[in-house]
DRENPA-3360 file (N, C-alpha, C; in nm, 2 decimals, always signed):
BEGIN
1 = MEDLQLGV = +10.71/+7.33/+9.73/+10.74/+7.22/+9.83/+10.76/+7.12/+9.74 ~ +10.82/+7.02/+9.78/+10.88/+6.89/+9.70/+10.74/+6.79/+9.70 ~ +10.65/+6.81/+9.85/+10.60/+6.76/+9.94/+10.47/+6.82/+9.82 ~ +10.45/+6.95/+9.77/+10.34/+6.97/+9.71/+10.38/+6.99/+9.55 ~ +10.32/+6.98/+9.45/+10.35/+7.01/+9.32/+10.25/+7.09/+9.26 ~ +10.33/+7.18/+9.19/+10.23/+7.27/+9.11/+10.25/+7.25/+9.01 ~ +10.18/+7.21/+8.83/+10.24/+7.26/+8.69/+10.09/+7.28/+8.61 ~ +10.21/+7.35/+8.52/+9.99/+7.42/+8.48/+10.10/+7.39/+8.37;
9 = DEAIATLT = +9.98/+7.37/+8.25/+9.98/+7.33/+8.11/+9.86/+7.42/+8.06 ~ +9.91/+7.50/+7.97/+9.83/+7.55/+7.89/+9.75/+7.66/+8.02 ~ +9.60/+7.61/+7.98/+9.52/+7.71/+8.10/+9.46/+7.61/+8.25 ~ +9.54/+7.46/+8.19/+9.51/+7.32/+8.33/+9.64/+7.30/+8.47 ~ +9.58/+7.38/+8.54/+9.73/+7.36/+8.65/+9.68/+7.23/+8.74 ~ +9.80/+7.15/+8.77/+9.75/+7.06/+8.87/+9.87/+7.04/+8.94 ~ +9.73/+7.02/+9.06/+9.81/+7.05/+9.19/+9.80/+6.89/+9.29 ~ +9.91/+6.79/+9.27/+9.99/+6.74/+9.33/+10.03/+6.65/+9.50;
17 = LNRPKTKN = +9.92/+6.62/+9.57/+10.01/+6.62/+9.72/+10.13/+6.52/+9.66 ~ +10.27/+6.52/+9.72/+10.33/+6.41/+9.71/+10.39/+6.39/+9.80 ~ +10.35/+6.33/+9.85/+10.43/+6.23/+10.02/+10.36/+6.03/+10.00 ~ +10.46/+5.97/+9.89/+10.40/+5.87/+9.87/+10.41/+5.75/+9.99 ~ +10.50/+5.75/+10.07/+10.50/+5.69/+10.16/+10.46/+5.75/+10.26 ~ +10.36/+5.83/+10.29/+10.28/+5.80/+10.37/+10.11/+5.82/+10.31 ~ +10.11/+5.81/+10.17/+10.03/+5.79/+10.12/+9.90/+5.95/+10.14 ~ +10.08/+6.01/+10.10/+10.05/+6.14/+10.07/+9.97/+6.22/+10.17;
25 = AITNEMWV = +10.01/+6.18/+10.29/+9.93/+6.23/+10.40/+9.96/+6.43/+10.44 ~ +9.91/+6.46/+10.53/+9.96/+6.65/+10.54/+9.99/+6.67/+10.58 ~ +10.09/+6.73/+10.59/+10.17/+6.79/+10.70/+10.12/+6.90/+10.79 ~ +10.15/+6.98/+10.85/+10.16/+7.10/+10.87/+10.21/+7.23/+10.81 ~ +10.31/+7.16/+10.81/+10.34/+7.26/+10.63/+10.27/+7.32/+10.48 ~ +10.26/+7.12/+10.45/+10.13/+7.15/+10.40/+9.99/+7.19/+10.36 ~ +9.99/+7.22/+10.49/+9.81/+7.32/+10.48/+9.86/+7.47/+10.48 ~ +9.95/+7.53/+10.53/+10.01/+7.63/+10.42/+10.04/+7.61/+10.28;
33 = GLTEAFAA = +10.12/+7.56/+10.26/+10.22/+7.49/+10.08/+10.01/+7.53/+10.03 ~ +9.94/+7.46/+10.01/+9.78/+7.40/+9.99/+9.71/+7.54/+10.01 ~ +9.73/+7.63/+10.07/+9.67/+7.73/+10.12/+9.77/+7.82/+9.96 ~ +9.85/+7.87/+9.97/+9.93/+7.91/+9.89/+9.95/+7.87/+9.71 ~ +9.93/+7.76/+9.74/+9.90/+7.70/+9.58/+9.77/+7.74/+9.60 ~ +9.64/+7.79/+9.62/+9.50/+7.76/+9.54/+9.53/+7.95/+9.56 ~ +9.62/+8.03/+9.58/+9.65/+8.16/+9.57/+9.72/+8.22/+9.44 ~ +9.80/+8.07/+9.42/+9.85/+8.10/+9.29/+9.81/+8.07/+9.19;
41 = VESNPQVR = +9.70/+7.96/+9.18/+9.61/+7.95/+9.09/+9.52/+8.03/+9.06 ~ +9.46/+8.13/+9.19/+9.40/+8.20/+9.18/+9.42/+8.33/+9.06 ~ +9.53/+8.36/+9.11/+9.63/+8.56/+9.03/+9.64/+8.46/+8.97 ~ +9.69/+8.39/+8.87/+9.71/+8.33/+8.69/+9.61/+8.32/+8.67 ~ +9.61/+8.45/+8.58/+9.49/+8.41/+8.42/+9.53/+8.30/+8.34 ~ +9.65/+8.26/+8.27/+9.61/+8.16/+8.18/+9.57/+8.06/+8.29 ~ +9.56/+8.08/+8.42/+9.47/+7.91/+8.49/+9.37/+7.93/+8.45 ~ +9.26/+7.83/+8.40/+9.08/+7.87/+8.40/+9.08/+7.73/+8.45;
49 = VLIITGAN = +9.17/+7.63/+8.51/+9.08/+7.49/+8.59/+9.22/+7.41/+8.69 ~ +9.16/+7.38/+8.78/+9.28/+7.31/+8.88/+9.21/+7.18/+8.95 ~ +9.32/+7.08/+8.93/+9.35/+6.96/+8.91/+9.43/+6.94/+9.07 ~ +9.31/+6.85/+9.16/+9.39/+6.84/+9.24/+9.44/+6.63/+9.29 ~ +9.53/+6.62/+9.30/+9.56/+6.44/+9.27/+9.65/+6.45/+9.40 ~ +9.68/+6.31/+9.38/+9.75/+6.22/+9.48/+9.93/+6.14/+9.38 ~ +10.01/+6.16/+9.44/+10.06/+6.07/+9.38/+10.04/+5.94/+9.42 ~ +10.13/+5.88/+9.27/+10.17/+5.67/+9.32/+10.08/+5.64/+9.38;
57 = GEFCSGAD = +9.92/+5.65/+9.30/+9.82/+5.56/+9.29/+9.71/+5.62/+9.46 ~ +9.79/+5.72/+9.52/+9.69/+5.73/+9.64/+9.64/+5.86/+9.64 ~ +9.53/+5.90/+9.66/+9.47/+6.05/+9.66/+9.54/+6.09/+9.79 ~ +9.47/+6.08/+9.95/+9.51/+6.14/+10.05/+9.48/+6.08/+10.16 ~ +9.60/+6.05/+10.24/+9.48/+5.93/+10.37/+9.46/+6.00/+10.53 ~ +9.47/+6.16/+10.43/+9.44/+6.27/+10.58/+9.57/+6.37/+10.61 ~ +9.50/+6.39/+10.79/+9.65/+6.48/+10.77/+9.74/+6.36/+10.81 ~ +9.93/+6.41/+10.81/+9.97/+6.30/+10.87/+9.96/+6.31/+11.03;
65 = VGQTGERQ = +9.91/+6.15/+11.07/+9.89/+6.15/+11.22/+10.08/+6.11/+11.31 ~ +10.17/+6.12/+11.29/+10.27/+6.13/+11.28/+10.31/+6.30/+11.38 ~ +10.24/+6.39/+11.29/+10.28/+6.51/+11.35/+10.20/+6.57/+11.46 ~ +10.09/+6.48/+11.55/+9.99/+6.50/+11.62/+10.02/+6.55/+11.78 ~ +10.18/+6.48/+11.83/+10.25/+6.49/+11.92/+10.27/+6.66/+11.92 ~ +10.33/+6.69/+11.79/+10.38/+6.85/+11.75/+10.24/+6.88/+11.78 ~ +10.12/+6.88/+11.68/+10.03/+6.99/+11.69/+9.98/+7.00/+11.86 ~ +10.01/+6.95/+11.93/+9.91/+6.95/+12.06/+10.05/+7.03/+12.15;
73 = QVSGMARM = +10.16/+7.09/+12.13/+10.20/+7.17/+12.14/+10.21/+7.33/+12.13 ~ +10.09/+7.31/+12.01/+10.03/+7.44/+11.99/+9.89/+7.41/+12.02 ~ +9.87/+7.55/+12.14/+9.78/+7.59/+12.21/+9.67/+7.64/+12.14 ~ +9.54/+7.65/+12.20/+9.43/+7.63/+12.15/+9.38/+7.61/+12.03 ~ +9.26/+7.69/+11.94/+9.29/+7.72/+11.84/+9.35/+7.70/+11.75 ~ +9.49/+7.76/+11.75/+9.58/+7.77/+11.66/+9.62/+7.67/+11.54 ~ +9.67/+7.60/+11.59/+9.69/+7.44/+11.51/+9.59/+7.39/+11.44 ~ +9.44/+7.52/+11.40/+9.37/+7.47/+11.30/+9.36/+7.58/+11.20;
81 = IPVNDAAL = +9.41/+7.68/+11.26/+9.43/+7.87/+11.18/+9.46/+7.78/+11.02 ~ +9.57/+7.71/+11.02/+9.68/+7.65/+10.87/+9.55/+7.59/+10.85 ~ +9.45/+7.48/+10.91/+9.38/+7.36/+10.79/+9.31/+7.44/+10.73 ~ +9.18/+7.54/+10.83/+9.10/+7.64/+10.80/+9.10/+7.70/+10.69 ~ +9.23/+7.75/+10.75/+9.28/+7.88/+10.55/+9.31/+7.79/+10.47 ~ +9.35/+7.67/+10.41/+9.36/+7.58/+10.28/+9.20/+7.56/+10.27 ~ +9.10/+7.54/+10.38/+8.95/+7.45/+10.32/+8.90/+7.61/+10.28 ~ +8.93/+7.70/+10.34/+8.86/+7.83/+10.28/+8.92/+7.89/+10.18;
89 = ALHNLSKP = +9.03/+7.89/+10.10/+9.12/+7.91/+10.02/+9.07/+7.87/+9.90 ~ +9.04/+7.67/+9.93/+8.99/+7.55/+9.81/+8.83/+7.69/+9.74 ~ +8.71/+7.63/+9.83/+8.62/+7.71/+9.84/+8.55/+7.82/+9.75 ~ +8.69/+7.95/+9.84/+8.61/+8.01/+9.73/+8.70/+8.14/+9.58 ~ +8.79/+7.96/+9.57/+8.91/+7.93/+9.48/+8.75/+8.00/+9.35 ~ +8.74/+8.09/+9.25/+8.67/+8.08/+9.15/+8.65/+8.06/+9.02 ~ +8.79/+7.94/+9.03/+8.81/+7.86/+8.90/+8.75/+7.75/+8.88 ~ +8.70/+7.67/+8.86/+8.63/+7.48/+8.87/+8.79/+7.41/+8.95;
97 = TIAKVDGI = +8.72/+7.35/+8.98/+8.85/+7.24/+9.05/+8.79/+7.11/+9.00 ~ +8.87/+7.01/+9.02/+8.85/+6.90/+8.97/+8.88/+6.80/+9.02 ~ +8.87/+6.68/+9.13/+8.99/+6.59/+9.22/+8.96/+6.46/+9.16 ~ +9.06/+6.44/+9.13/+9.10/+6.30/+9.10/+9.16/+6.22/+9.15 ~ +9.08/+6.04/+9.21/+9.12/+6.02/+9.31/+9.09/+5.92/+9.28 ~ +9.25/+5.85/+9.32/+9.27/+5.71/+9.32/+9.32/+5.65/+9.44 ~ +9.29/+5.51/+9.48/+9.33/+5.47/+9.54/+9.21/+5.58/+9.74 ~ +9.27/+5.59/+9.84/+9.24/+5.64/+9.95/+9.25/+5.75/+9.94;
105 = AAGAGMNL = +9.12/+5.82/+10.03/+9.08/+5.98/+10.03/+8.97/+5.98/+10.15 ~ +9.07/+6.04/+10.27/+9.07/+5.97/+10.40/+9.02/+6.08/+10.45 ~ +9.00/+6.13/+10.54/+8.97/+6.23/+10.65/+8.96/+6.34/+10.59 ~ +9.08/+6.40/+10.62/+9.09/+6.58/+10.54/+9.11/+6.54/+10.42 ~ +9.19/+6.44/+10.40/+9.14/+6.35/+10.24/+9.05/+6.37/+10.15 ~ +8.95/+6.29/+10.24/+8.84/+6.30/+10.18/+8.72/+6.45/+10.16 ~ +8.79/+6.51/+10.29/+8.74/+6.62/+10.20/+8.72/+6.75/+10.17 ~ +8.95/+6.75/+10.16/+8.99/+6.78/+9.98/+8.90/+6.77/+9.92;
113 = ALGCDLVV = +8.91/+6.63/+9.89/+8.81/+6.58/+9.72/+8.64/+6.68/+9.73 ~ +8.59/+6.63/+9.84/+8.44/+6.66/+9.88/+8.49/+6.87/+9.83 ~ +8.54/+6.88/+9.89/+8.58/+7.12/+9.84/+8.57/+7.06/+9.70 ~ +8.65/+7.02/+9.64/+8.57/+7.03/+9.48/+8.50/+7.08/+9.45 ~ +8.46/+7.11/+9.33/+8.35/+7.18/+9.23/+8.31/+6.99/+9.16 ~ +8.37/+6.90/+9.10/+8.37/+6.80/+9.07/+8.43/+6.68/+9.12 ~ +8.40/+6.57/+9.13/+8.48/+6.45/+9.17/+8.49/+6.35/+9.08 ~ +8.61/+6.27/+9.04/+8.61/+6.18/+8.96/+8.70/+6.04/+9.01;
121 = ASDRSRFS = +8.67/+5.97/+9.10/+8.74/+5.90/+9.10/+8.76/+5.71/+9.04 ~ +8.88/+5.67/+9.07/+8.86/+5.51/+9.04/+8.80/+5.45/+9.05 ~ +8.73/+5.27/+8.97/+8.71/+5.21/+9.04/+8.76/+5.12/+9.22 ~ +8.87/+5.17/+9.19/+8.96/+5.07/+9.36/+9.01/+5.27/+9.42 ~ +8.92/+5.31/+9.46/+8.91/+5.41/+9.53/+8.82/+5.40/+9.64 ~ +8.88/+5.42/+9.78/+8.82/+5.38/+9.90/+8.87/+5.59/+9.96 ~ +8.70/+5.56/+10.03/+8.64/+5.69/+10.08/+8.65/+5.70/+10.24 ~ +8.68/+5.77/+10.40/+8.61/+5.78/+10.46/+8.69/+5.87/+10.53;
129 = EIFARRAL = +8.54/+5.90/+10.62/+8.56/+6.04/+10.71/+8.59/+5.94/+10.88 ~ +8.74/+5.96/+10.85/+8.84/+5.83/+10.93/+8.85/+5.91/+11.10 ~ +8.86/+6.01/+11.11/+8.84/+6.12/+11.21/+8.84/+6.07/+11.31 ~ +8.67/+5.99/+11.40/+8.64/+5.92/+11.51/+8.73/+5.79/+11.55 ~ +8.80/+5.74/+11.44/+8.90/+5.62/+11.43/+9.03/+5.65/+11.58 ~ +8.98/+5.81/+11.53/+9.18/+5.89/+11.54/+9.08/+6.03/+11.66 ~ +8.97/+5.92/+11.79/+8.97/+6.04/+11.86/+8.94/+6.16/+11.78 ~ +8.93/+6.21/+11.68/+8.90/+6.31/+11.64/+8.78/+6.37/+11.57;
137 = SVDFGGTW = +8.75/+6.45/+11.51/+8.58/+6.53/+11.51/+8.62/+6.61/+11.36 ~ +8.55/+6.61/+11.24/+8.55/+6.61/+11.11/+8.61/+6.74/+11.12 ~ +8.71/+6.76/+11.00/+8.73/+6.90/+11.00/+8.76/+6.96/+10.87 ~ +8.82/+7.00/+10.78/+8.79/+7.10/+10.67/+8.70/+7.09/+10.58 ~ +8.61/+7.09/+10.64/+8.52/+7.12/+10.61/+8.38/+7.02/+10.55 ~ +8.45/+6.92/+10.64/+8.34/+6.82/+10.61/+8.20/+6.86/+10.68 ~ +8.21/+6.91/+10.80/+8.11/+6.94/+10.91/+7.97/+6.98/+10.82 ~ +8.00/+7.11/+10.74/+7.97/+7.22/+10.57/+7.86/+7.13/+10.47;
145 = LLPRLIGL = +8.00/+7.09/+10.45/+8.00/+6.96/+10.32/+7.90/+6.83/+10.27 ~ +7.95/+6.72/+10.39/+7.82/+6.63/+10.38/+7.69/+6.63/+10.45 ~ +7.62/+6.71/+10.53/+7.50/+6.71/+10.51/+7.44/+6.71/+10.37 ~ +7.49/+6.89/+10.32/+7.44/+6.93/+10.17/+7.47/+6.87/+10.05 ~ +7.58/+6.72/+10.10/+7.60/+6.69/+9.94/+7.49/+6.54/+10.00 ~ +7.46/+6.49/+10.10/+7.40/+6.38/+10.14/+7.31/+6.36/+10.23 ~ +7.27/+6.50/+10.29/+7.11/+6.51/+10.39/+7.20/+6.50/+10.53 ~ +7.18/+6.45/+10.63/+7.20/+6.54/+10.76/+7.22/+6.37/+10.82;
153 = HKAKELAL = +7.14/+6.27/+10.81/+7.14/+6.13/+10.90/+7.26/+6.08/+10.80 ~ +7.27/+6.06/+10.70/+7.36/+6.02/+10.63/+7.49/+6.08/+10.65 ~ +7.52/+6.19/+10.65/+7.68/+6.26/+10.73/+7.65/+6.20/+10.83 ~ +7.57/+6.21/+10.92/+7.60/+6.18/+11.06/+7.62/+5.95/+11.07 ~ +7.64/+5.96/+10.96/+7.63/+5.79/+10.97/+7.77/+5.76/+10.93 ~ +7.85/+5.84/+10.82/+8.00/+5.85/+10.77/+8.05/+5.82/+10.89 ~ +7.99/+6.00/+10.88/+8.10/+6.10/+11.08/+8.12/+6.00/+11.16 ~ +7.99/+5.92/+11.19/+7.97/+5.90/+11.33/+8.10/+5.74/+11.36;
161 = FADVLSAD = +8.06/+5.64/+11.22/+8.09/+5.54/+11.21/+8.28/+5.56/+11.15 ~ +8.29/+5.64/+11.08/+8.39/+5.61/+11.01/+8.43/+5.53/+10.96 ~ +8.30/+5.47/+10.84/+8.31/+5.38/+10.80/+8.47/+5.33/+10.68 ~ +8.51/+5.28/+10.60/+8.58/+5.29/+10.44/+8.50/+5.26/+10.36 ~ +8.42/+5.33/+10.26/+8.35/+5.27/+10.18/+8.46/+5.33/+10.00 ~ +8.38/+5.19/+9.96/+8.40/+5.17/+9.84/+8.38/+5.26/+9.75 ~ +8.44/+5.21/+9.55/+8.41/+5.36/+9.51/+8.25/+5.33/+9.45 ~ +8.19/+5.24/+9.48/+8.06/+5.18/+9.38/+7.92/+5.25/+9.57;
169 = EVAELGLV = +8.03/+5.21/+9.62/+7.91/+5.30/+9.78/+7.93/+5.39/+9.76 ~ +8.00/+5.47/+9.73/+8.05/+5.67/+9.70/+7.96/+5.68/+9.61 ~ +7.98/+5.68/+9.52/+7.92/+5.67/+9.43/+7.69/+5.66/+9.40 ~ +7.74/+5.54/+9.48/+7.51/+5.51/+9.52/+7.46/+5.65/+9.62 ~ +7.57/+5.76/+9.74/+7.57/+5.80/+9.79/+7.48/+5.89/+9.68 ~ +7.64/+5.94/+9.58/+7.58/+6.02/+9.51/+7.75/+6.17/+9.53 ~ +7.81/+6.09/+9.63/+7.97/+6.18/+9.65/+8.04/+6.23/+9.54 ~ +8.03/+6.12/+9.42/+8.14/+6.18/+9.35/+8.04/+6.19/+9.26;
177 = NRIVPAAE = +8.09/+6.30/+9.07/+8.04/+6.30/+8.95/+8.01/+6.18/+8.91 ~ +8.18/+6.09/+8.91/+8.22/+5.91/+8.80/+8.30/+5.85/+8.89 ~ +8.27/+5.77/+8.85/+8.37/+5.65/+8.89/+8.41/+5.60/+8.77 ~ +8.55/+5.58/+8.73/+8.58/+5.52/+8.60/+8.66/+5.41/+8.63 ~ +8.72/+5.29/+8.55/+8.80/+5.24/+8.59/+8.95/+5.36/+8.57 ~ +9.01/+5.23/+8.67/+9.17/+5.34/+8.71/+9.27/+5.36/+8.60 ~ +9.25/+5.25/+8.48/+9.34/+5.31/+8.34/+9.31/+5.41/+8.26 ~ +9.12/+5.45/+8.30/+9.07/+5.56/+8.24/+9.08/+5.67/+8.34;
185 = LDSFVDQW = +9.11/+5.67/+8.46/+9.15/+5.82/+8.56/+9.14/+5.92/+8.47 ~ +9.24/+5.96/+8.45/+9.38/+6.01/+8.42/+9.31/+6.05/+8.25 ~ +9.26/+5.99/+8.18/+9.23/+6.05/+8.03/+9.10/+6.13/+8.05 ~ +9.01/+6.07/+8.09/+8.87/+6.08/+8.15/+8.95/+6.23/+8.24 ~ +8.95/+6.28/+8.30/+9.00/+6.39/+8.39/+9.01/+6.50/+8.28 ~ +9.13/+6.41/+8.22/+9.20/+6.57/+8.13/+9.02/+6.63/+8.01 ~ +8.97/+6.52/+8.02/+8.87/+6.53/+7.91/+8.78/+6.69/+8.00 ~ +8.76/+6.65/+8.07/+8.67/+6.70/+8.16/+8.73/+6.84/+8.20;
193 = ATRLASGP = +8.88/+6.86/+8.21/+8.95/+7.01/+8.24/+8.95/+7.05/+8.09 ~ +8.97/+7.00/+8.00/+8.97/+7.05/+7.89/+8.90/+7.10/+7.84 ~ +8.75/+7.07/+7.87/+8.60/+7.13/+7.84/+8.56/+7.25/+7.92 ~ +8.64/+7.27/+8.06/+8.60/+7.37/+8.15/+8.72/+7.50/+8.10 ~ +8.80/+7.44/+8.05/+8.97/+7.49/+8.02/+8.86/+7.62/+7.91 ~ +8.79/+7.55/+7.83/+8.73/+7.56/+7.71/+8.64/+7.71/+7.75 ~ +8.59/+7.64/+7.84/+8.43/+7.75/+7.89/+8.49/+7.90/+7.89 ~ +8.39/+8.04/+7.91/+8.38/+8.09/+7.96/+8.35/+8.12/+8.13;
201 = PIALASTK = +8.56/+8.21/+8.12/+8.57/+8.20/+8.26/+8.50/+8.32/+8.40 ~ +8.41/+8.38/+8.30/+8.35/+8.53/+8.40/+8.21/+8.47/+8.43 ~ +8.16/+8.33/+8.36/+8.00/+8.27/+8.40/+8.02/+8.20/+8.44 ~ +8.19/+8.07/+8.42/+8.17/+7.95/+8.51/+8.13/+8.06/+8.66 ~ +8.26/+8.12/+8.68/+8.33/+8.19/+8.80/+8.24/+8.19/+8.86 ~ +8.10/+8.29/+8.81/+8.00/+8.34/+8.91/+7.85/+8.26/+8.92 ~ +7.85/+8.15/+8.79/+7.74/+8.04/+8.85/+7.85/+7.93/+8.95 ~ +7.94/+7.91/+8.98/+8.04/+7.83/+9.05/+8.02/+7.92/+9.23;
209 = RMLNDGLD = +8.02/+8.02/+9.24/+8.00/+8.15/+9.37/+7.83/+8.11/+9.37 ~ +7.72/+8.13/+9.27/+7.57/+8.14/+9.32/+7.55/+8.00/+9.39 ~ +7.60/+7.86/+9.34/+7.59/+7.73/+9.35/+7.61/+7.74/+9.43 ~ +7.71/+7.75/+9.51/+7.83/+7.81/+9.64/+7.73/+7.80/+9.78 ~ +7.66/+7.95/+9.70/+7.59/+8.06/+9.80/+7.42/+7.99/+9.82 ~ +7.39/+7.93/+9.71/+7.30/+7.89/+9.75/+7.14/+7.84/+9.78 ~ +7.28/+7.75/+9.84/+7.18/+7.68/+10.00/+7.14/+7.79/+10.11 ~ +7.19/+7.85/+10.10/+7.20/+7.95/+10.15/+7.16/+8.11/+10.21;
217 = ASFAGALT = +7.09/+8.11/+10.06/+7.01/+8.24/+9.99/+6.85/+8.21/+10.04 ~ +6.79/+8.27/+9.99/+6.65/+8.32/+10.00/+6.63/+8.28/+9.84 ~ +6.49/+8.22/+9.79/+6.48/+8.24/+9.65/+6.49/+8.38/+9.60 ~ +6.43/+8.50/+9.63/+6.42/+8.60/+9.61/+6.60/+8.64/+9.60 ~ +6.72/+8.61/+9.71/+6.79/+8.61/+9.73/+6.88/+8.57/+9.57 ~ +6.87/+8.43/+9.58/+6.90/+8.38/+9.42/+6.92/+8.49/+9.29 ~ +6.75/+8.50/+9.30/+6.76/+8.53/+9.18/+6.80/+8.71/+9.15 ~ +6.82/+8.78/+9.23/+6.91/+8.92/+9.20/+7.02/+8.82/+9.21;
225 = AEARSQAL = +7.11/+8.74/+9.28/+7.25/+8.72/+9.25/+7.27/+8.71/+9.10 ~ +7.15/+8.59/+9.06/+7.15/+8.59/+8.93/+7.07/+8.62/+8.79 ~ +7.08/+8.81/+8.85/+7.06/+8.91/+8.77/+7.13/+8.97/+8.74 ~ +7.22/+9.01/+8.88/+7.33/+9.12/+8.90/+7.44/+8.98/+8.80 ~ +7.46/+8.90/+8.85/+7.59/+8.83/+8.73/+7.52/+8.86/+8.56 ~ +7.42/+8.78/+8.51/+7.36/+8.74/+8.37/+7.41/+8.94/+8.34 ~ +7.35/+9.08/+8.41/+7.42/+9.24/+8.39/+7.58/+9.16/+8.34 ~ +7.61/+9.16/+8.44/+7.78/+9.15/+8.40/+7.83/+9.06/+8.26;
233 = NFTTDDVR = +7.74/+8.97/+8.30/+7.79/+8.84/+8.12/+7.77/+8.93/+8.05 ~ +7.61/+9.03/+7.98/+7.65/+9.11/+7.92/+7.70/+9.20/+7.86 ~ +7.78/+9.21/+7.96/+7.93/+9.39/+7.88/+8.01/+9.27/+7.83 ~ +8.07/+9.12/+7.87/+8.14/+9.07/+7.83/+8.17/+9.11/+7.66 ~ +8.28/+9.04/+7.63/+8.34/+8.97/+7.53/+8.26/+8.86/+7.45 ~ +8.31/+8.72/+7.59/+8.25/+8.62/+7.59/+8.10/+8.62/+7.53 ~ +8.00/+8.65/+7.53/+7.86/+8.69/+7.52/+7.87/+8.68/+7.39 ~ +7.94/+8.88/+7.32/+7.89/+8.84/+7.15/+7.99/+8.77/+7.12;
241 = EAGLAWLE = +8.10/+8.70/+7.17/+8.12/+8.59/+7.04/+8.07/+8.43/+7.07 ~ +8.05/+8.43/+7.20/+7.97/+8.31/+7.17/+7.80/+8.35/+7.03 ~ +7.80/+8.46/+7.07/+7.66/+8.49/+6.93/+7.71/+8.45/+6.78 ~ +7.85/+8.51/+6.82/+7.96/+8.49/+6.68/+7.95/+8.31/+6.64 ~ +7.98/+8.32/+6.74/+8.04/+8.12/+6.64/+7.93/+8.06/+6.68 ~ +7.75/+8.08/+6.75/+7.65/+8.02/+6.70/+7.62/+8.04/+6.56 ~ +7.64/+8.15/+6.49/+7.61/+8.25/+6.38/+7.65/+8.17/+6.22 ~ +7.81/+8.14/+6.30/+7.91/+8.09/+6.23/+7.93/+7.93/+6.21;
249 = KRDAKFSG = +7.82/+7.89/+6.33/+7.88/+7.74/+6.37/+7.99/+7.71/+6.35 ~ +8.03/+7.72/+6.44/+8.22/+7.70/+6.45/+8.24/+7.67/+6.62 ~ +8.35/+7.65/+6.66/+8.34/+7.62/+6.83/+8.40/+7.82/+6.91 ~ +8.31/+7.88/+7.04/+8.33/+8.00/+7.05/+8.46/+7.98/+7.10 ~ +8.55/+8.01/+7.07/+8.65/+8.07/+7.18/+8.65/+8.19/+7.28 ~ +8.65/+8.16/+7.39/+8.62/+8.26/+7.54/+8.78/+8.30/+7.57 ~ +8.75/+8.47/+7.60/+8.88/+8.53/+7.61/+8.89/+8.57/+7.77 ~ +8.79/+8.51/+7.84/+8.71/+8.55/+7.97/+8.75/+8.75/+8.00;
257 = S = +8.66/+8.80/+7.89/+8.72/+8.97/+7.93/+8.57/+9.01/+7.85;
% end
């Protein structure tokens, strides 16, 4: 759809929210489109990393509040099904994801960014769990993500007060991986995406999955998952390629097999 643009350049996919007049607010149709885009990335063997960003110097202002009346016509929890489907599809994506955040990331837009594996933001970015200002509670996985990222009390502060945080404030909280000058945002994210795309896909997917599951696992369970993943890794061509590359003093070329 026009409001969501998915492009692929070699091994790197870029998903752009494209509603600049609304600071890329997400419509009901876009929730479904996000789920479909994540499925397309997952099923494309060429793609090894996904960048999520917004058009025209803004990331995402959250759900389109102009559709609030329309959402209220949908009974019960049905209105949240496509929202939850999109959040879960992003979380379950096996390939590394990078949020490239410029401008505002508010509400579900903030949680869309936090749901990615890595968050790189410009020095002019702003973040807010803005839901309470709209008489709404937190969604798109924010209640799960925030306590794990910054602890329960800080999570409650962000969610209950719904303050707008500067780039420096989110960096101090540890909500982002890097803050870079706006003019350097594209080049920095491209460098990270290229590095991830050149990595071993099977090993990276296993590591991502285990880290996501780690806080809910026992130590013994985590060790079992690590052993299971390593048993698989040792059967791959990529492990043999890594060994040869080390012996031959060259960069490894991983095939994902």
